[in-house]
Z-matrix of the N, CA and C atoms (Angstrom, degrees):
N
C 1 1.473
C 2 1.540 1 108.05
N 3 1.252 2 112.83 1 133.70
C 4 1.524 3 118.42 2 179.80
C 5 1.570 4 109.11 3 -90.32
N 6 1.339 5 106.97 4 146.43
C 7 1.535 6 114.81 5 177.36
C 8 1.523 7 107.39 6 -117.92
N 9 1.293 8 114.61 7 130.97
C 10 1.534 9 118.60 8 177.92
C 11 1.520 10 107.23 9 -89.73
N 12 1.326 11 113.48 10 148.75
C 13 1.433 12 115.92 11 177.58
C 14 1.578 13 112.71 12 -62.57
N 15 1.261 14 113.78 13 -22.80
C 16 1.468 15 116.08 14 -177.36
C 17 1.509 16 110.39 15 -68.39
N 18 1.221 17 118.50 16 -22.37
C 19 1.493 18 123.57 17 178.04
C 20 1.492 19 115.39 18 -75.61
N 21 1.366 20 117.64 19 -13.58
C 22 1.423 21 122.77 20 -176.86
C 23 1.553 22 107.61 21 -74.59
N 24 1.307 23 112.16 22 144.21
C 25 1.437 24 119.24 23 -178.92
C 26 1.622 25 107.23 24 -90.17
N 27 1.338 26 113.57 25 140.06
C 28 1.404 27 117.34 26 173.35
C 29 1.540 28 108.15 27 -89.33
N 30 1.248 29 120.25 28 124.27
C 31 1.531 30 118.50 29 -176.37
C 32 1.539 31 109.59 30 -66.20
N 33 1.342 32 116.85 31 139.66
C 34 1.445 33 116.72 32 173.00
C 35 1.510 34 113.90 33 -59.29
N 36 1.348 35 115.03 34 148.60
C 37 1.445 36 118.62 35 -175.96
C 38 1.491 37 111.45 36 -78.48
N 39 1.282 38 115.87 37 152.91
C 40 1.496 39 123.56 38 177.36
C 41 1.531 40 107.61 39 -121.68
N 42 1.364 41 117.01 40 125.19
C 43 1.440 42 116.57 41 176.61
C 44 1.538 43 108.15 42 -132.84
N 45 1.235 44 114.52 43 161.77
C 46 1.463 45 120.09 44 -171.00
C 47 1.512 46 115.80 45 -101.41
N 48 1.263 47 122.16 46 136.43
C 49 1.423 48 124.00 47 168.43
C 50 1.509 49 110.34 48 -79.67
N 51 1.278 50 117.71 49 138.07
C 52 1.408 51 123.63 50 179.40
C 53 1.480 52 113.29 51 -62.46
N 54 1.328 53 115.26 52 171.71
C 55 1.546 54 120.10 53 179.16
C 56 1.515 55 106.27 54 -133.75
N 57 1.354 56 110.68 55 158.73
C 58 1.475 57 122.67 56 178.49
C 59 1.510 58 107.61 57 -101.59
N 60 1.308 59 119.18 58 111.03
C 61 1.454 60 124.56 59 176.45
C 62 1.418 61 113.12 60 -98.38
N 63 1.424 62 117.92 61 113.09
C 64 1.363 63 122.71 62 179.29
C 65 1.541 64 112.55 63 -106.06
N 66 1.307 65 116.28 64 126.78
C 67 1.485 66 119.64 65 174.02
C 68 1.464 67 107.45 66 -114.66
N 69 1.310 68 115.26 67 127.30
C 70 1.479 69 121.03 68 178.36
C 71 1.556 70 108.32 69 -132.41
N 72 1.292 71 114.94 70 149.71
C 73 1.498 72 119.25 71 -179.65
C 74 1.551 73 105.95 72 -170.36
N 75 1.351 74 115.14 73 160.81
C 76 1.493 75 118.38 74 170.72
C 77 1.622 76 105.32 75 -67.71
N 78 1.329 77 115.03 76 151.49
C 79 1.376 78 123.03 77 175.77
C 80 1.621 79 114.25 78 -49.39
N 81 1.281 80 120.31 79 123.41
C 82 1.387 81 119.81 80 178.81
C 83 1.573 82 113.77 81 103.10
N 84 1.322 83 113.89 82 -10.71
C 85 1.410 84 117.67 83 -177.29
C 86 1.600 85 114.59 84 -76.91
N 87 1.349 86 117.30 85 -11.57
C 88 1.429 87 119.84 86 178.54
C 89 1.509 88 114.43 87 112.14
N 90 1.251 89 117.30 88 4.52
C 91 1.546 90 119.51 89 -173.37
C 92 1.566 91 109.97 90 -58.70
N 93 1.303 92 116.59 91 -49.58
C 94 1.504 93 122.45 92 -173.50
C 95 1.519 94 110.51 93 -66.04
N 96 1.404 95 116.61 94 -37.18
C 97 1.478 96 117.25 95 179.38
C 98 1.486 97 110.14 96 -70.91
N 99 1.370 98 116.51 97 -41.49
C 100 1.473 99 116.60 98 174.95
C 101 1.418 100 114.73 99 -61.69
N 102 1.331 101 118.30 100 -40.13
C 103 1.476 102 121.41 101 178.33
C 104 1.517 103 113.25 102 -60.47
N 105 1.330 104 116.45 103 -42.71
C 106 1.484 105 117.98 104 176.98
C 107 1.484 106 112.59 105 -65.97
N 108 1.307 107 119.18 106 -37.50
C 109 1.465 108 115.85 107 176.85
C 110 1.530 109 113.99 108 -70.24
N 111 1.347 110 116.81 109 -35.80
C 112 1.475 111 118.68 110 170.20
C 113 1.488 112 116.07 111 -51.28
N 114 1.389 113 110.09 112 -51.51
C 115 1.491 114 115.07 113 179.77
C 116 1.447 115 115.34 114 -60.67
N 117 1.327 116 119.15 115 -31.44
C 118 1.418 117 122.97 116 179.37
C 119 1.551 118 109.57 117 -76.98
N 120 1.271 119 119.56 118 -31.29
C 121 1.411 120 120.74 119 -171.52
C 122 1.563 121 116.44 120 -103.52
N 123 1.329 122 115.94 121 -13.93
C 124 1.434 123 124.19 122 175.81
C 125 1.511 124 112.40 123 -105.52
N 126 1.348 125 119.84 124 103.10
C 127 1.474 126 121.49 125 -177.77
C 128 1.535 127 112.78 126 -63.15
N 129 1.280 128 122.30 127 -32.88
C 130 1.375 129 125.80 128 -177.46
C 131 1.577 130 115.80 129 -89.45
N 132 1.223 131 113.71 130 11.84
C 133 1.481 132 118.21 131 -174.94
C 134 1.504 133 110.50 132 -112.71
N 135 1.310 134 117.54 133 128.28
C 136 1.494 135 123.23 134 -174.02
C 137 1.605 136 107.39 135 -124.09
N 138 1.258 137 115.55 136 143.56
C 139 1.488 138 118.81 137 176.25
C 140 1.556 139 109.66 138 -85.25
N 141 1.332 140 110.49 139 132.23
C 142 1.460 141 121.09 140 175.07
C 143 1.522 142 108.77 141 -63.70
N 144 1.314 143 118.16 142 129.92
C 145 1.481 144 123.55 143 179.80
C 146 1.490 145 105.89 144 -103.44
N 147 1.278 146 120.14 145 121.66
C 148 1.466 147 126.88 146 -176.25
C 149 1.580 148 106.82 147 -86.38
N 150 1.333 149 108.87 148 158.10
C 151 1.545 150 120.93 149 166.80
C 152 1.531 151 104.62 150 -94.94
N 153 1.287 152 113.11 151 145.10
C 154 1.438 153 120.27 152 178.35
C 155 1.573 154 114.66 153 -147.06
N 156 1.308 155 117.10 154 148.45
C 157 1.474 156 118.18 155 173.88
C 158 1.529 157 109.30 156 -91.95
N 159 1.293 158 118.47 157 -0.22
C 160 1.450 159 118.79 158 -179.32
C 161 1.536 160 110.29 159 -68.01
N 162 1.333 161 121.06 160 142.14
C 163 1.428 162 123.16 161 179.74
C 164 1.521 163 111.16 162 -62.25
N 165 1.313 164 118.77 163 142.09
C 166 1.462 165 123.19 164 177.68
C 167 1.551 166 112.22 165 -63.28
N 168 1.193 167 116.77 166 136.85
C 169 1.578 168 120.14 167 175.50
C 170 1.551 169 105.06 168 -88.88
N 171 1.351 170 113.79 169 159.31
C 172 1.461 171 121.57 170 -178.18
C 173 1.562 172 115.03 171 -52.34
N 174 1.339 173 110.88 172 -40.44
C 175 1.524 174 114.42 173 -176.64
C 176 1.457 175 116.64 174 -83.33
N 177 1.342 176 115.13 175 -4.19
C 178 1.451 177 121.22 176 -172.30
C 179 1.606 178 112.47 177 -92.37
N 180 1.358 179 113.58 178 151.54
C 181 1.517 180 114.62 179 179.49
C 182 1.520 181 105.00 180 -123.93
N 183 1.417 182 112.52 181 128.34
C 184 1.497 183 117.75 182 179.49
C 185 1.558 184 108.67 183 -60.51
N 186 1.290 185 120.04 184 134.93
C 187 1.456 186 125.28 185 -178.92
C 188 1.432 187 114.00 186 88.93
N 189 1.390 188 121.37 187 -10.14
C 190 1.476 189 127.02 188 176.62
C 191 1.453 190 110.32 189 -110.09
N 192 1.304 191 119.22 190 -55.02
C 193 1.460 192 120.55 191 -177.39
C 194 1.548 193 108.07 192 -91.56
N 195 1.316 194 118.11 193 -40.38
C 196 1.454 195 122.53 194 177.03
C 197 1.560 196 106.88 195 -152.63
N 198 1.346 197 116.37 196 168.43
C 199 1.489 198 119.79 197 164.19
C 200 1.562 199 102.14 198 -104.16
N 201 1.331 200 114.77 199 115.97
C 202 1.435 201 118.99 200 -173.23
C 203 1.575 202 106.18 201 -91.85
N 204 1.307 203 116.27 202 121.59
C 205 1.516 204 121.79 203 177.60
C 206 1.535 205 106.70 204 -132.78
N 207 1.414 206 111.30 205 171.12
C 208 1.469 207 116.42 206 -179.22
C 209 1.573 208 108.84 207 -88.68
N 210 1.322 209 117.26 208 176.60
C 211 1.425 210 122.75 209 -178.86
C 212 1.489 211 109.86 210 -66.04
N 213 1.350 212 119.80 211 -39.39
C 214 1.375 213 125.69 212 -179.22
C 215 1.610 214 114.56 213 -57.16
N 216 1.344 215 108.02 214 -47.53
C 217 1.460 216 115.70 215 176.54
C 218 1.525 217 112.96 216 -63.51
N 219 1.276 218 114.28 217 -43.70
C 220 1.420 219 119.50 218 173.93
C 221 1.495 220 117.98 219 -51.60
N 222 1.386 221 110.82 220 -44.67
C 223 1.458 222 119.47 221 -179.95
C 224 1.575 223 107.72 222 -65.27
N 225 1.289 224 117.93 223 -39.40
C 226 1.422 225 120.22 224 176.90
C 227 1.508 226 113.00 225 -60.08
N 228 1.259 227 116.83 226 -44.50
C 229 1.552 228 123.78 227 177.58
C 230 1.526 229 109.55 228 -54.91
N 231 1.393 230 115.83 229 -45.33
C 232 1.407 231 117.70 230 179.97
C 233 1.548 232 111.36 231 -65.98
N 234 1.275 233 114.05 232 -42.63
C 235 1.480 234 117.00 233 177.05
C 236 1.496 235 115.33 234 -60.55
N 237 1.241 236 116.22 235 -36.37
C 238 1.531 237 125.66 236 179.04
C 239 1.545 238 112.68 237 -78.47
N 240 1.393 239 116.59 238 -1.90
C 241 1.485 240 121.41 239 -167.48
C 242 1.489 241 112.73 240 47.30
N 243 1.323 242 116.31 241 46.10
C 244 1.451 243 122.38 242 179.89
C 245 1.507 244 114.47 243 -97.35
N 246 1.332 245 117.47 244 5.29
C 247 1.451 246 124.46 245 176.39
C 248 1.443 247 111.53 246 -114.13
N 249 1.311 248 121.22 247 134.49
C 250 1.422 249 124.59 248 171.76
C 251 1.488 250 115.01 249 -71.27
N 252 1.297 251 113.22 250 -34.52
C 253 1.477 252 116.88 251 175.89
C 254 1.508 253 105.37 252 -158.29
N 255 1.359 254 117.70 253 156.89
C 256 1.429 255 119.71 254 178.94
C 257 1.535 256 106.54 255 -154.35
N 258 1.268 257 119.11 256 156.80
C 259 1.468 258 128.52 257 179.04
C 260 1.477 259 111.68 258 -157.41
N 261 1.401 260 114.70 259 159.06
C 262 1.466 261 120.33 260 177.13
C 263 1.505 262 106.62 261 -113.81
N 264 1.263 263 115.48 262 133.25
C 265 1.517 264 122.36 263 179.01
C 266 1.511 265 109.47 264 -133.85
N 267 1.271 266 114.52 265 120.79
C 268 1.405 267 122.87 266 177.87
C 269 1.549 268 110.37 267 50.19
N 270 1.315 269 113.97 268 41.91
C 271 1.529 270 116.44 269 173.71
C 272 1.479 271 112.56 270 86.41
N 273 1.287 272 120.24 271 -7.89
C 274 1.495 273 127.27 272 175.24
C 275 1.519 274 114.12 273 -103.05
N 276 1.312 275 116.75 274 146.57
C 277 1.478 276 118.47 275 -174.82
C 278 1.526 277 107.52 276 -108.99
N 279 1.356 278 117.02 277 137.54
C 280 1.406 279 121.65 278 176.16
C 281 1.504 280 109.48 279 -132.62
N 282 1.444 281 114.65 280 145.66
C 283 1.419 282 117.82 281 -177.39
C 284 1.566 283 110.27 282 -161.01
N 285 1.343 284 113.50 283 161.32
C 286 1.490 285 122.78 284 -173.85
C 287 1.563 286 106.98 285 -106.28
N 288 1.347 287 117.31 286 114.64
C 289 1.544 288 121.15 287 179.64
C 290 1.532 289 108.63 288 -64.69
N 291 1.386 290 113.25 289 125.74
C 292 1.407 291 120.50 290 -177.51
C 293 1.619 292 113.77 291 -67.11
N 294 1.312 293 112.13 292 -47.43
C 295 1.522 294 117.17 293 -175.35
C 296 1.445 295 112.30 294 -59.60
N 297 1.268 296 121.54 295 -41.06
C 298 1.499 297 123.32 296 179.95
C 299 1.499 298 112.93 297 -65.13
N 300 1.321 299 117.82 298 -38.98
C 301 1.419 300 123.23 299 -177.45
C 302 1.513 301 107.14 300 -73.12
N 303 1.313 302 116.64 301 -49.54
C 304 1.562 303 115.38 302 178.51
C 305 1.508 304 113.94 303 -60.75
N 306 1.317 305 119.45 304 -31.08
C 307 1.433 306 119.21 305 177.82
C 308 1.464 307 110.52 306 -69.33
N 309 1.372 308 118.11 307 -38.36
C 310 1.442 309 121.37 308 175.00
C 311 1.561 310 112.02 309 -61.10
N 312 1.327 311 115.95 310 -46.97
C 313 1.400 312 119.76 311 176.93
C 314 1.555 313 115.09 312 -56.20
N 315 1.330 314 114.99 313 -42.49
C 316 1.522 315 120.45 314 175.27
C 317 1.436 316 113.32 315 -59.85
N 318 1.412 317 116.98 316 -37.80
C 319 1.426 318 120.46 317 175.70
C 320 1.545 319 117.69 318 -74.45
N 321 1.311 320 116.94 319 -7.12
C 322 1.412 321 123.01 320 -179.46
C 323 1.514 322 112.89 321 87.64
N 324 1.295 323 114.75 322 17.91
C 325 1.477 324 121.08 323 176.49
C 326 1.480 325 111.10 324 -89.45
N 327 1.357 326 119.37 325 139.06
C 328 1.355 327 126.83 326 176.60
C 329 1.550 328 115.33 327 -90.49
N 330 1.314 329 122.52 328 133.73
C 331 1.400 330 121.50 329 -170.72
C 332 1.613 331 107.67 330 -118.76
N 333 1.312 332 113.05 331 130.33
C 334 1.479 333 119.91 332 179.82
C 335 1.495 334 109.54 333 -95.48
N 336 1.386 335 115.41 334 138.35
C 337 1.457 336 119.11 335 177.55
C 338 1.555 337 105.96 336 -124.41
N 339 1.359 338 115.63 337 134.49
C 340 1.436 339 118.90 338 176.14
C 341 1.612 340 102.90 339 -114.08
N 342 1.365 341 117.47 340 83.57
C 343 1.385 342 122.73 341 -174.42
C 344 1.455 343 111.30 342 -132.30
N 345 1.378 344 118.10 343 168.08
C 346 1.442 345 119.39 344 178.53
C 347 1.548 346 112.99 345 -89.46
N 348 1.266 347 116.08 346 -177.76
C 349 1.518 348 122.36 347 -176.61
C 350 1.489 349 112.65 348 -61.85
N 351 1.346 350 118.41 349 -31.87
C 352 1.457 351 119.16 350 178.47
C 353 1.464 352 112.42 351 -66.21
N 354 1.374 353 118.61 352 -48.47
C 355 1.400 354 121.35 353 172.97
C 356 1.523 355 118.93 354 -57.84
N 357 1.370 356 112.12 355 -37.50
C 358 1.427 357 121.69 356 177.94
C 359 1.514 358 108.35 357 -64.13
N 360 1.296 359 122.61 358 -39.06
C 361 1.393 360 125.45 359 176.10
C 362 1.528 361 113.54 360 -63.49
N 363 1.327 362 113.76 361 -38.26
C 364 1.486 363 117.04 362 -179.45
C 365 1.564 364 108.59 363 -68.14
N 366 1.314 365 118.82 364 -44.65
C 367 1.515 366 122.19 365 178.23
C 368 1.433 367 108.12 366 -59.68
N 369 1.363 368 121.10 367 -46.67
C 370 1.438 369 123.64 368 -178.27
C 371 1.502 370 111.65 369 -54.69
N 372 1.314 371 116.52 370 -32.67
C 373 1.492 372 120.70 371 175.89
C 374 1.490 373 116.66 372 -70.22
N 375 1.250 374 114.57 373 -21.27
C 376 1.513 375 121.72 374 -177.75
C 377 1.464 376 118.72 375 -107.09
N 378 1.319 377 117.76 376 -41.97
C 379 1.503 378 121.94 377 178.65
C 380 1.572 379 108.95 378 -132.87
N 381 1.365 380 115.48 379 60.98
C 382 1.417 381 119.74 380 -174.65
C 383 1.616 382 111.99 381 -62.99
N 384 1.282 383 119.25 382 -35.30
C 385 1.432 384 122.25 383 -179.75
C 386 1.448 385 117.43 384 -70.69
N 387 1.335 386 117.30 385 -19.45
C 388 1.491 387 121.95 386 179.12
C 389 1.498 388 112.82 387 -97.36
N 390 1.257 389 118.61 388 -4.08
C 391 1.497 390 123.48 389 -171.62
C 392 1.477 391 114.53 390 -90.09
N 393 1.397 392 116.17 391 132.94
C 394 1.471 393 124.27 392 169.37
C 395 1.494 394 107.13 393 -123.90
N 396 1.367 395 111.60 394 117.35
C 397 1.538 396 113.20 395 -173.63
C 398 1.589 397 109.93 396 -108.15
N 399 1.274 398 114.67 397 129.95
C 400 1.490 399 116.90 398 179.60
C 401 1.545 400 106.84 399 -125.63
N 402 1.339 401 116.96 400 126.30
C 403 1.436 402 118.53 401 178.57
C 404 1.564 403 108.24 402 -111.96
N 405 1.345 404 112.82 403 128.57
C 406 1.449 405 120.31 404 -176.08
C 407 1.475 406 113.84 405 -103.13
N 408 1.299 407 118.08 406 120.43
C 409 1.513 408 124.83 407 -179.41
C 410 1.524 409 110.35 408 -105.96
N 411 1.331 410 112.16 409 149.91
C 412 1.448 411 118.90 410 173.09
C 413 1.496 412 111.64 411 -75.82
N 414 1.358 413 122.25 412 157.63
C 415 1.487 414 120.49 413 174.57
C 416 1.495 415 111.13 414 -63.13
N 417 1.253 416 124.28 415 -30.91
C 418 1.452 417 130.05 416 178.66
C 419 1.514 418 113.91 417 -160.62
N 420 1.282 419 117.74 418 168.37
C 421 1.466 420 122.17 419 177.81
C 422 1.524 421 105.87 420 -70.56
N 423 1.325 422 118.97 421 -36.50
C 424 1.511 423 122.32 422 179.83
C 425 1.486 424 110.41 423 -56.74
N 426 1.390 425 112.46 424 -49.67
C 427 1.409 426 120.72 425 -175.64
C 428 1.510 427 110.69 426 -69.82
N 429 1.295 428 118.97 427 -32.40
C 430 1.477 429 120.67 428 175.30
C 431 1.496 430 111.42 429 -62.91
N 432 1.337 431 117.17 430 -46.05
C 433 1.386 432 124.67 431 -179.77
C 434 1.558 433 112.79 432 -62.16
N 435 1.350 434 112.39 433 -41.70
C 436 1.420 435 118.97 434 -179.80
C 437 1.552 436 112.52 435 -67.93
N 438 1.391 437 116.43 436 -32.91
C 439 1.477 438 121.19 437 175.43
C 440 1.507 439 108.14 438 -68.97
N 441 1.292 440 120.85 439 -40.31
C 442 1.451 441 122.07 440 179.01
C 443 1.501 442 111.96 441 -60.27
N 444 1.289 443 114.71 442 -40.43
C 445 1.421 444 122.33 443 -176.05
C 446 1.540 445 110.16 444 -76.64
N 447 1.360 446 117.86 445 -34.15
C 448 1.466 447 119.98 446 177.73
C 449 1.454 448 114.87 447 -67.96
N 450 1.296 449 118.17 448 -31.50
C 451 1.468 450 120.50 449 -178.10
C 452 1.468 451 111.91 450 -77.67
N 453 1.397 452 121.23 451 -11.65
C 454 1.396 453 126.57 452 168.28
C 455 1.514 454 113.59 453 52.03
N 456 1.344 455 115.39 454 32.50
C 457 1.442 456 119.01 455 175.67
C 458 1.521 457 116.56 456 -91.33
N 459 1.337 458 109.14 457 -24.59
C 460 1.517 459 118.93 458 -171.41
C 461 1.587 460 111.90 459 -116.81
N 462 1.369 461 110.32 460 157.72
C 463 1.473 462 113.70 461 175.21
C 464 1.567 463 107.52 462 -81.21
N 465 1.300 464 111.55 463 171.79
C 466 1.440 465 116.76 464 179.28
C 467 1.553 466 110.47 465 -57.87
N 468 1.267 467 114.90 466 -41.39
C 469 1.506 468 117.92 467 -178.59
C 470 1.524 469 111.64 468 -67.38
N 471 1.363 470 118.83 469 -33.96
C 472 1.431 471 123.08 470 177.04
C 473 1.547 472 111.33 471 -69.80
N 474 1.310 473 117.01 472 -35.08
C 475 1.392 474 123.90 473 176.31
C 476 1.523 475 110.34 474 -62.73
N 477 1.383 476 116.21 475 -45.80
C 478 1.446 477 122.79 476 176.48
C 479 1.502 478 113.56 477 -60.19
N 480 1.403 479 115.19 478 -38.02
C 481 1.415 480 120.78 479 178.56
C 482 1.512 481 112.92 480 -68.35
N 483 1.353 482 115.78 481 -40.57
C 484 1.450 483 120.54 482 179.20
C 485 1.487 484 109.81 483 -69.89
N 486 1.265 485 121.34 484 -33.55
C 487 1.464 486 122.23 485 176.96
C 488 1.530 487 110.42 486 -70.14
N 489 1.261 488 118.56 487 -35.28
C 490 1.433 489 124.24 488 175.94
C 491 1.598 490 111.24 489 -61.98
N 492 1.359 491 111.98 490 -46.37
C 493 1.462 492 117.55 491 176.64
C 494 1.486 493 114.31 492 -68.32
N 495 1.303 494 119.84 493 -22.86
C 496 1.487 495 121.16 494 -175.17
C 497 1.494 496 112.95 495 -59.26
N 498 1.345 497 113.57 496 -42.99
C 499 1.581 498 117.37 497 -177.94
C 500 1.418 499 110.16 498 -61.52
N 501 1.374 500 119.76 499 -38.16
C 502 1.473 501 118.81 500 -178.21
C 503 1.530 502 111.27 501 -75.19
N 504 1.310 503 114.40 502 -33.32
C 505 1.470 504 117.87 503 176.52
C 506 1.541 505 115.38 504 -65.18
N 507 1.351 506 110.47 505 -42.52
C 508 1.514 507 120.15 506 179.88
C 509 1.493 508 113.58 507 -66.55
N 510 1.280 509 115.19 508 -25.29
C 511 1.525 510 119.99 509 -175.60
C 512 1.572 511 109.94 510 -64.66
N 513 1.317 512 115.24 511 -15.78
C 514 1.513 513 119.89 512 -176.74
C 515 1.520 514 110.34 513 -92.95
N 516 1.306 515 119.96 514 8.59
C 517 1.432 516 116.95 515 178.23
C 518 1.464 517 121.20 516 -54.60
N 519 1.428 518 118.47 517 -29.84
C 520 1.399 519 117.92 518 -177.82
C 521 1.615 520 115.59 519 -69.03
N 522 1.353 521 108.99 520 -9.10
C 523 1.583 522 113.89 521 -176.41
C 524 1.553 523 107.56 522 -83.19
N 525 1.291 524 119.34 523 -0.73
C 526 1.525 525 120.98 524 -169.06
C 527 1.533 526 108.05 525 -110.33
N 528 1.281 527 112.20 526 152.39
C 529 1.495 528 122.84 527 -177.82
C 530 1.540 529 111.99 528 -74.23
N 531 1.258 530 115.93 529 -37.31
C 532 1.429 531 122.80 530 -177.87
C 533 1.560 532 112.19 531 -132.89
N 534 1.306 533 115.94 532 138.55
C 535 1.566 534 119.78 533 177.70
C 536 1.513 535 104.95 534 -121.83
N 537 1.341 536 111.14 535 130.84
C 538 1.428 537 121.66 536 179.49
C 539 1.477 538 114.63 537 -125.60
N 540 1.332 539 116.61 538 121.60
C 541 1.481 540 120.34 539 176.10
C 542 1.468 541 110.19 540 -89.25
N 543 1.345 542 118.29 541 114.99
C 544 1.489 543 122.97 542 -168.20
C 545 1.573 544 109.07 543 -88.09
N 546 1.342 545 110.19 544 86.13
C 547 1.554 546 114.37 545 173.92
C 548 1.507 547 110.66 546 -83.46
N 549 1.334 548 116.56 547 -35.38
C 550 1.449 549 122.47 548 -175.64
C 551 1.594 550 108.64 549 -140.99
N 552 1.269 551 114.13 550 134.05
C 553 1.487 552 118.48 551 -174.42
C 554 1.543 553 112.76 552 -61.84
N 555 1.360 554 113.62 553 -46.50
C 556 1.535 555 122.06 554 -173.62
C 557 1.550 556 105.92 555 -60.53
N 558 1.341 557 113.18 556 -48.08
C 559 1.458 558 120.52 557 -175.09
C 560 1.519 559 110.32 558 -63.44
N 561 1.322 560 113.39 559 -42.92
C 562 1.464 561 122.04 560 -178.19
C 563 1.615 562 108.97 561 -63.37
N 564 1.237 563 114.06 562 -44.05
C 565 1.395 564 120.56 563 -178.48
C 566 1.569 565 108.97 564 -62.36
N 567 1.357 566 116.69 565 -44.94
C 568 1.434 567 123.11 566 178.78
C 569 1.605 568 109.60 567 -61.48
N 570 1.285 569 114.01 568 -37.92
C 571 1.469 570 116.52 569 -177.97
C 572 1.574 571 113.01 570 -71.37
N 573 1.396 572 113.80 571 -37.17
C 574 1.454 573 115.38 572 177.02
C 575 1.603 574 109.16 573 -69.52
N 576 1.277 575 119.76 574 -35.85
C 577 1.360 576 123.78 575 175.42
C 578 1.533 577 111.20 576 -61.53
N 579 1.360 578 119.53 577 -38.74
C 580 1.410 579 121.27 578 175.18
C 581 1.557 580 113.44 579 -66.79
N 582 1.279 581 111.62 580 -33.67
C 583 1.570 582 116.80 581 177.40
C 584 1.516 583 105.97 582 -61.57
N 585 1.409 584 115.11 583 -50.76
C 586 1.424 585 119.25 584 -172.95
C 587 1.571 586 110.89 585 -64.78
N 588 1.256 587 113.74 586 -37.38
C 589 1.552 588 115.45 587 179.01
C 590 1.474 589 110.48 588 -63.72
N 591 1.384 590 118.89 589 -44.00
C 592 1.400 591 122.11 590 176.18
C 593 1.528 592 115.67 591 -59.76
N 594 1.448 593 114.00 592 -46.17
C 595 1.439 594 120.08 593 -179.77
C 596 1.483 595 111.49 594 -64.04
N 597 1.332 596 121.56 595 -28.93
C 598 1.405 597 121.45 596 -179.85
C 599 1.483 598 114.06 597 -71.19
N 600 1.323 599 114.58 598 -17.66
C 601 1.520 600 119.14 599 -179.43
C 602 1.576 601 110.24 600 -95.13
N 603 1.269 602 120.28 601 -1.20
C 604 1.443 603 119.17 602 177.85
C 605 1.452 604 113.78 603 -51.99
N 606 1.303 605 116.50 604 138.33
C 607 1.488 606 121.83 605 -179.36
C 608 1.561 607 110.36 606 -52.79
N 609 1.295 608 114.94 607 -42.89
C 610 1.527 609 119.56 608 -172.51
C 611 1.467 610 111.78 609 -65.54
N 612 1.336 611 116.85 610 -20.46
C 613 1.548 612 121.70 611 179.53
C 614 1.451 613 111.52 612 -84.21
N 615 1.257 614 122.68 613 -18.29
C 616 1.472 615 124.68 614 -173.56
C 617 1.519 616 110.89 615 -86.54
N 618 1.368 617 114.20 616 106.87
C 619 1.420 618 121.69 617 -176.29
C 620 1.571 619 108.25 618 -83.26
N 621 1.289 620 119.54 619 127.52
C 622 1.532 621 122.43 620 179.16
C 623 1.552 622 111.71 621 88.47
N 624 1.281 623 116.76 622 8.37
C 625 1.411 624 118.43 623 -176.54
C 626 1.503 625 114.87 624 -67.03
N 627 1.403 626 118.36 625 -36.33
C 628 1.386 627 122.66 626 178.91
C 629 1.549 628 110.65 627 -63.64
N 630 1.335 629 119.24 628 -45.23
C 631 1.452 630 121.19 629 174.81
C 632 1.504 631 112.53 630 -63.25
N 633 1.273 632 119.71 631 -37.51
C 634 1.436 633 121.73 632 179.00
C 635 1.491 634 109.87 633 -64.42
N 636 1.310 635 119.28 634 -44.53
C 637 1.497 636 119.77 635 -179.13
C 638 1.510 637 109.01 636 -67.84
N 639 1.351 638 118.95 637 -38.04
C 640 1.501 639 121.22 638 175.34
C 641 1.434 640 110.64 639 -56.53
N 642 1.328 641 120.67 640 -37.59
C 643 1.494 642 124.80 641 -174.67
C 644 1.518 643 109.67 642 -71.99
N 645 1.299 644 118.89 643 -16.73
C 646 1.513 645 123.65 644 177.73
C 647 1.526 646 113.43 645 -83.42
N 648 1.385 647 115.56 646 -16.12
C 649 1.485 648 118.15 647 -179.43
C 650 1.528 649 107.58 648 -71.14
N 651 1.310 650 112.76 649 150.68
C 652 1.534 651 116.74 650 179.26
C 653 1.536 652 106.02 651 -70.37
N 654 1.414 653 112.02 652 147.74
C 655 1.379 654 119.55 653 177.29
C 656 1.464 655 110.93 654 -84.88
N 657 1.337 656 112.69 655 149.20
C 658 1.478 657 114.88 656 -179.98
C 659 1.486 658 113.04 657 -70.14
């Protein structure tokens, strides 16, 4: 019996929903360095751009570093539930636009967040199934203090303040999916990339997988 190619079934397509990758850590533990390396090495990863009421600095570009808006517009976004998370820092407000992030997820794009535990909790309440949480710890408090001093960005008083905040921030590690002790930046970046690779393969993120598997079953 001959079989024509026209009788062959075309398997349904499977595509992936994006994920939200959150990196949190106390200041100086390496979160920003790891984030920059991930963005350079992962083509499908994009950084979430926040809205803020803070005035734009001379070297900043609207829509690249932040979306700069006024306080009235920020209040409207909160009222409309249009922010995945928001916070106030030193009198200025910062937030993550919900629509932009959800559109990226629908396109299969992964979105990186550099936020603290409070922002992570807010996102977990709105998009729990899309969230991948990684907390980065320093090898020791002594090393954390040494890193803060080596980068020479802060005064001694600021270093002491950041060290005092670190204990509170690190107490939230149980709320995260993955815990990473950052002994070496290259090794830590490789480990986060491995986490992302595994999370991309989760069954729940594969759209159309049921139909695809059904198409592999023998026809009666």
